[in-house]
FIZAKOL-240673 format. One line per 10 residues: number of its first residue (from 1); their letters; for each residue x, y, z of N, C-alpha, C. Coordinates in pm, whole numbers. Each point is the difference from the previous one (the first is absolute). Layout:
# residues N
NUM) A) X/Y/Z/X/Y/Z/X/Y/Z; ... .
END
This chain:
# residues 241
1) MTRRRTPAGA) 4756/11245/5457/85/118/-17/133/-38/-65; 36/72/-105/125/-31/-71/117/63/74; 100/-83/24/118/49/71/103/49/-101; 36/129/14/98/57/-92/141/-30/48; 84/-32/-98/138/-31/33/80/129/16; 77/10/104/80/120/26/122/0/-89; 61/117/-19/123/5/-79/107/-94/54; 11/-7/134/101/-87/58/-29/-145/-33; -129/-37/5/-35/-138/-32/27/-32/-145; -30/94/-89/25/-22/-142/149/-16/-26 .
11) LTGVLAVLGL) 80/86/67/144/-7/-19/55/-133/50; -56/-50/114/44/-128/53/-26/-112/-99; -117/5/-65/-33/-101/-100/94/4/-119; 31/123/-43/92/14/-113/136/-56/34; 50/30/119/130/-48/40/3/-152/10; -111/-58/43/-7/-147/8/12/-63/-138; -74/57/-97/6/-52/-137/140/20/-59; 57/120/26/133/28/-50/103/-98/58; -15/-33/127/91/-97/63/-8/-135/-67; -122/-41/-39/-16/-127/-70/70/3/-136 .
21) VLTLLAASPA) -17/111/-72/63/12/-132/152/-4/12; 54/71/100/145/1/18/52/-137/39; -81/-76/75/40/-137/34/12/-84/-126; -97/14/-89/5/-73/-127/119/44/-84; 30/132/5/113/53/-74/130/-62/48; 16/-11/131/123/-57/55/14/-147/-36; -113/-69/-13/5/-143/-27/12/-31/-148; -26/96/-86/-9/-28/-143/126/-58/-63; 125/42/36/116/-59/-63/9/-150/22; -47/-48/117/8/-142/29/-91/-80/-90 .
31) LAAGYRYWSF) -102/66/-59/-93/-70/-86/46/-3/-145; 105/74/-31/46/7/-138/55/-136/-43; -33/-41/-121/48/-128/-51/145/10/-43; 70/-113/4/134/-5/-55/-8/-39/-147; 112/16/-70/5/-35/-142/126/-82/-26; -14/-100/-87/112/-88/-35/48/40/-140; 126/44/-10/47/49/-130/152/9/-5; 52/23/-121/142/25/-21/25/151/12; 87/38/90/37/142/12/134/22/-72; 23/123/-37/115/38/-82/85/102/74 .
41) WDGAGGRWAY) 132/-23/5/89/80/83/121/53/-78; 48/115/44/118/63/-58/112/-8/104; 115/-55/-42/111/-17/93/108/105/-11; -37/120/-46/100/107/-15/65/31/135; 133/16/-3/71/33/123/17/-117/94; -31/-121/-47/16/-119/85/-111/-21/100; -110/77/-12/-113/-17/92/-129/-13/-80; -88/-89/43/-126/-21/-71/-98/112/30; -58/54/-106/-106/100/12/-110/-38/-98; -124/19/43/-112/-36/-87/10/79/-130 .
51) ATQGPSTARP) -11/-68/-113/16/65/-130/-109/104/-24; 36/108/-63/-95/107/-29/-61/-13/-139; 46/-97/-77/-57/-29/-131/-26/-150/-11; -85/-38/-95/-20/-141/-27/114/-55/-84; 17/-132/-2/109/-60/-76/-1/33/-149; -118/22/-58/-5/24/-144/41/142/-38; 1/92/97/40/137/-30/135/36/60; 43/-71/103/131/27/60/109/-48/-95; 97/86/-25/112/-34/-88/129/10/82; 38/-110/63/118/4/88/128/30/-78 .
61) ADGATLGFRF) 89/70/66/129/31/-61/96/-116/19; 109/5/-72/105/-100/20/48/6/145; 6/-116/64/42/-5/141/-115/4/98; -124/0/-49/-117/5/90/-27/-138/60; -66/2/116/-43/-123/66/-151/9/22; -72/-101/-45/-145/-4/13/-42/-121/83; -107/16/75/-48/-109/84/-148/-27/-22; -39/-126/13/-140/-41/-6/-26/-93/118; -113/24/69/-31/-82/119/-147/-38/-1; -27/-130/18/-137/-48/9/-37/-11/148 .
71) SVSRDAAAEA) -112/63/38/-39/-2/141/-145/42/15; -50/-15/122/-131/53/38/24/127/79; -57/109/-45/17/128/68/-132/73/2; -23/83/103/-123/74/12/11/137/-65; 121/57/1/19/131/-60/129/-3/-81; -9/34/-128/115/-14/-88/121/77/47; -19/126/34/116/81/35/53/-31/138; -88/-23/96/45/-8/138/35/-141/45; -66/-102/-57/17/-132/56/49/-104/-100; 22/36/-123/47/-98/-97/138/-51/43 .
81) ARPRAAADFE) 22/-129/-17/125/-61/44/109/21/-103; 116/41/47/116/20/-88/59/-135/-42; 73/-3/-110/78/-120/-33/98/-29/114; 21/-128/26/82/-36/116/149/-10/-33; 39/20/-124/142/6/-36/41/146/-13; 127/26/20/49/137/-4/-9/59/-141; -18/131/-5/0/72/-128/146/29/-37; 69/-103/-43/145/8/-23/29/-34/-146; 25/102/-81/23/-22/-143/124/-87/-24; 108/28/70/124/-74/-22/-16/-148/35 .
91) AVCGATAPAE) -76/-30/102/-20/-139/38/-74/-78/-107; -86/70/-76/-81/-67/-102/65/5/-137; 53/115/-37/53/20/-135/151/12/-8; 68/-11/112/145/20/0/74/-97/-91; -53/-121/-15/68/-101/-83/-41/9/-147; -92/90/-33/-46/17/-138/76/116/-64; 77/-31/-100/83/104/-64/-87/97/-78; 31/130/6/-75/99/-79/12/-32/-149; -105/32/-74/1/-21/-145/-35/131/-68; 69/28/-109/-24/126/-70/-144/6/-51 .
101) GKKRVALVID) -65/116/24/-137/19/-46/-103/-69/87; 41/-51/116/-93/-68/90/12/60/140; -106/-10/77/6/39/141/-21/-124/85; 55/4/120/-19/-110/95/-95/44/110; -97/-84/27/-99/27/104/-7/-122/91; 22/22/129/-9/-109/98/-145/-16/46; -46/-124/8/-137/-27/45/1/-96/118; -80/34/100/-22/-86/116/-147/-39/-1; -28/-130/-6/-137/-49/-9/-28/-87/122; -87/51/87/-32/-68/126/-143/-54/-8 .
111) FGVPEDAPAG) -13/-133/-3/-132/-63/-13/-78/-5/131; 57/53/106/-73/13/125/3/-124/88; -84/3/104/-3/-105/101/-124/-87/-20; 3/-125/51/-115/-90/-18/-130/58/54; 8/81/108/-122/56/59/-74/92/-96; 71/58/-96/-61/92/-95/-39/-66/-132; 29/-129/-14/-28/-69/-125/-150/-26/-14; -51/0/-124/-141/-36/-22/-23/-145/42; -124/-34/26/-35/-136/42/47/-101/-104; 65/-105/48/47/-106/-89/132/27/-68 .
121) ETPPQGTPRT) 64/114/31/129/33/-62/104/28/106; 124/-17/-36/112/34/87/101/79/-82; 73/92/62/100/77/-76/107/-92/-59; 48/30/-118/108/-80/-60/122/-3/91; 73/-108/-6/121/-10/80/106/98/-53; 91/32/87/108/90/-40/-42/144/-6; -83/42/96/-42/140/1/69/72/115; 43/124/-17/-8/81/-122/100/-46/-105; -33/29/-127/89/-29/-110/58/131/-53; 118/-8/-56/61/118/-60/44/-32/-143 .
131) ACAQLAPAAT) 2/101/-84/42/-17/-139/45/134/-54; 92/-7/-96/50/122/-63/-47/1/-145; -78/100/-35/-52/12/-136/86/97/-79; 33/-37/-124/70/89/-92/-95/32/-114; -28/126/-20/-99/37/-100/26/140/-55; -80/38/-97/18/129/-66/-16/115/98; 68/112/-24/-6/114/93/-140/52/27; -91/-11/-96/-135/53/18/-97/-102/58; 46/-119/34/-89/-106/49/-63/36/134; -120/-49/22/-73/27/124/30/-107/105 .
141) AAEALAEVAK) -49/26/120/15/-98/108/-76/-128/-33; -116/13/-66/-78/-118/-40/79/-85/-98; 73/64/-91/81/-74/-97/118/-68/69; 57/67/100/109/-61/75/-49/-124/75; -119/10/59/-56/-114/72/-29/-115/-96; -55/31/-117/-31/-104/-99/128/-68/-49; 111/73/3/128/-56/-46/47/-114/90; -36/4/128/59/-97/95/-102/-85/75; -129/29/-11/-96/-69/89/-128/-42/-70; 6/-40/-125/-120/-50/-67/-41/-135/61 .
151) PLRYNGAALL) -131/-35/-13/-108/78/-62/-57/103/96; -40/115/-55/-69/102/77/-149/-9/-32; -81/39/96/-146/-4/-20/-58/136/38; -81/57/-89/-66/128/24/-151/-18/-12; -76/90/64/-144/-5/-19/-41/102/-106; -132/13/-23/-48/89/-104/30/146/25; 29/36/125/33/139/34/151/23/2; 76/-96/-54/146/8/-7/67/-5/136; -67/-58/99/59/-18/133/83/-127/0; 122/9/51/89/-116/7/-55/-99/102 .
161) CGISGYPRAG) -35/-119/-45/-66/-99/86/89/-117/37; 93/-37/-87/84/-114/27/139/15/-60; 102/-47/72/138/0/-47/52/-143/5; 59/-44/-108/48/-138/-12/-111/-100/33; -122/35/-39/-112/-90/20/-58/-1/140; 44/92/87/-52/4/138/-61/136/30; -121/-3/57/-88/-116/20/-68/-40/-131; -62/-119/-1/-63/-50/-122/-126/79/-34; -69/51/101/-126/71/-23/-12/115/100; -100/85/-22/-22/113/90/82/120/-39 .
171) CGEPIEDASQ) -50/117/42/72/122/-34/-48/116/87; 72/30/105/-35/113/86/-131/-18/72; -38/-126/29/-130/-23/62/0/43/146; -116/49/50/-9/40/141/1/-122/91; 60/16/116/5/-104/101/-81/48/120; -114/-61/25/-88/50/106/59/-19/138; 82/-104/18/59/-24/131/121/90/17; -24/121/51/109/97/14/93/-34/115; -31/-109/75/85/-37/113/119/-83/-43; 10/-34/-130/115/-76/-46/129/76/29 .
181) PKPSASASAA) 108/-73/32/127/68/26/43/80/-121; 41/123/24/48/86/-109/132/61/42; 105/-23/-77/127/63/34/-14/151/-1; 59/67/100/-11/145/3/114/61/-80; -34/98/-79/100/74/-76/-63/129/-43; 81/104/-15/-56/124/-46/62/33/-132; -76/60/-84/51/43/-123/-109/69/-68; -31/-96/-81/-80/78/-88/-24/28/18; -308/-204/-19/-87/102/-18/9/-21/-118; 1/-116/10/-55/23/-10/-22/10/-42 .
191) ASGSASASAS) 16/-38/-109/-55/11/11/14/41/-59; 105/-202/-135/6/-41/-110/3/9/-18; 185/606/133/72/-119/-22/-47/-87/-108; 45/-137/-2/-35/-94/-103/-135/-60/27; -74/-67/-60/-130/-50/-35/-100/-18/102; -118/45/-114/-112/-28/91/63/-10/125; 99/69/-68/117/1/79/57/-130/13; -15/-63/-64/76/-120/-6/86/13/-119; 93/-99/-17/83/6/-117/-86/-25/-119; 3/93/-95/-83/-20/-116/72/48/-121 .
201) ADADAESDSP) -55/-35/-114/61/48/-123/-55/134/-36; -81/57/88/-61/129/-27/20/89/119; 53/121/-20/26/89/113/-127/36/71; -113/-1/-69/-127/36/62/-39/-99/106; 53/-121/-5/-39/-101/97/38/43/139; 114/71/15/41/38/134/-98/93/67; -61/89/-78/-91/98/58/-128/-64/48; -27/-126/-41/-122/-68/41/21/-85/122; 117/5/63/27/-86/112/-91/33/116; -48/-105/70/-89/24/111/72/61/117 .
211) GSGPSAGLFL) -62/88/72/58/58/120/-64/-57/123; 61/19/114/-53/-55/123/-73/105/82; -6/124/-46/-62/106/78/-150/2/-13; -69/79/82/-145/10/-6/-44/65/-128; -122/-33/-42/-51/53/-126/-46/143/16; -6/70/-115/-47/138/1/-146/6/44; -76/-106/-32/-141/-3/38/-19/6/150; 94/-59/73/-12/3/146/20/140/53; 95/73/-57/19/139/41/-122/84/-34; -62/-26/-115/-121/72/-36/-112/-32/97 .
221) GIAAVLALGS) -2/-124/45/-102/-38/99/15/78/129; 125/18/43/25/78/122/-47/144/-19; 31/56/-118/-42/137/-27/-152/11/2; -68/-102/-53/-147/1/-1/-56/-5/141; 62/-82/86/-44/-8/139/15/133/70; 113/65/-21/22/130/63/-101/102/-50; -28/-3/-130/-97/94/-56/-138/-22/59; -41/-125/10/-131/-31/58/-6/39/147; 114/-22/69/3/37/142/-16/149/19; 70/78/-82/-12/145/10/-142/45/-28 .
231) AAVWQSRRRR) -64/-64/-97/-139/35/-34/-93/-32/116; 25/-113/67/-86/-38/112/11/100/114; 123/41/30/19/98/107/-67/132/-35; 18/43/-123/-61/127/-45/-151/-7/7; -59/-112/-43/-145/-15/2/-53/0/141; 74/-66/93/-45/-5/139/0/139/61; 102/79/-27/7/137/53/-111/85/-58; -27/-20/-126/-105/78/-68/-137/-24/62; -25/-126/39/-132/-31/58/-17/62/139; 109/23/71/-9/55/136/-25/150/0 .
241) R) 21/63/-115/-18/145/-6/-148/37/3 .
END
């Protein structure tokens, strides 16, 4: 004799499956990989904020302060590490006299901490570094960086991979060990914000930055479970009629 499942039993099964899916949903951010990259920051108002454009499209005004920081972060906007020096234009460019037809842009370049360095490399000494670039009024942030921190290294997608030769290789690679220490900071996002959200020579890089939230597929999975559960309850009631 075939035993028919009651509506209550079907609903219990659905809730059990849904509970499992929600458990996976809660755990998903912990499984997200970190990324090692140069992030790009705007120091307007004396406070670091994740840049909303890439270095190749941002055109800083005279008196602007820009920051670059190399670190491992899981989410560009929420967890990318800020430059560790203050966003202070006068401290960087105060001793540089204005020149007619030129703008002054202060740059803070933070090569990060040893824990975030690629295998076999260490951050250059004297980090963070500061420099004052004098350049044409229409110059971009990428041009300002090239003025004071060559050699720069980019990949085929125009993502900024290295400043002053650091690091020697790699570019925005995922770090599977998400338990590595990550300085907490809020801004961007992210998310490179600037590039792949990392600092890049292309503004589009920021929109590709990885996020730490659950994927859309997981939400669709929950919706599918609920739909199947409703169908099971409806079918069970139909058979009892």
